[in-house]
C-alpha positions, -999 to 999 in steps of 0.1 A, spaced: 175 -241 -749 183 -277 -746 165 -300 -771 142 -323 -750 155 -352 -771 188 -348 -753 172 -355 -720 157 -389 -730 176 -422 -723 166 -452 -743 167 -487 -727 157 -522 -733 162 -559 -726 170 -583 -754 154 -571 -787 144 -539 -769 181 -532 -763 189 -540 -799 162 -515 -810 175 -488 -787 210 -493 -800 198 -492 -836 179 -460 -831 205 -443 -810 234 -451 -833 216 -441 -865 193 -412 -855 200 -376 -863 185 -367 -829 209 -382 -805 193 -393 -772 210 -386 -738 222 -422 -737 214 -459 -740 211 -486 -713 209 -521 -728 206 -554 -710 213 -587 -728 210 -570 -762 229 -571 -794 236 -550 -824 212 -555 -853 229 -564 -887 233 -534 -909 232 -508 -881 254 -479 -890 276 -464 -862 270 -427 -871 268 -416 -834 292 -440 -818 316 -414 -804 289 -391 -792 264 -415 -776 269 -426 -739 261 -463 -735 259 -488 -707 256 -523 -721 252 -552 -697 252 -589 -705 249 -618 -680 274 -647 -681 245 -672 -681 222 -655 -705 208 -676 -734 199 -645 -756 230 -649 -778 235 -686 -775 
């Protein structure tokens, strides 16, 4: 049986994307994937699941989130 956690995608905008990345990259229970818009990687986030976690990260050219 497939673990229900593997059917859940995490997503967010700005800080929500940062939180989704942080959880997905560090969690023992890997989600199905992450969709992040105008987010960033929180300092200190470990990349434990980097090779096993599908991600779609989008950032607009005129965004002021990282400026």
